[in-house]
C-alpha angles and dihedrals in degrees: 000000000000121000114252115234127226120233101247094210091055091044090059094047106042135051123197119229127212090255091058097256125125128235125214140177126242122260125238095048098101104083145344090059099149096080094044118093123246089246093054093047091049092051091048090054093065117103112227138186120264117251113267089239090063097047095088097055091045091049089055091051093048108041095165 
């Protein structure tokens, strides 16, 4: 049996939790931060769980 490969892009973006969920970062935090408020930047820094609808495609990209 051949070894399944991880998608490297997905491996860098998602982290699997012990419960089987995936964590992700918010978008819009990479650049152009001067015109964003401190509150918005603080809220974008929080790591959140991926939507349950997106768990199946991510699980296919990250078999291990």
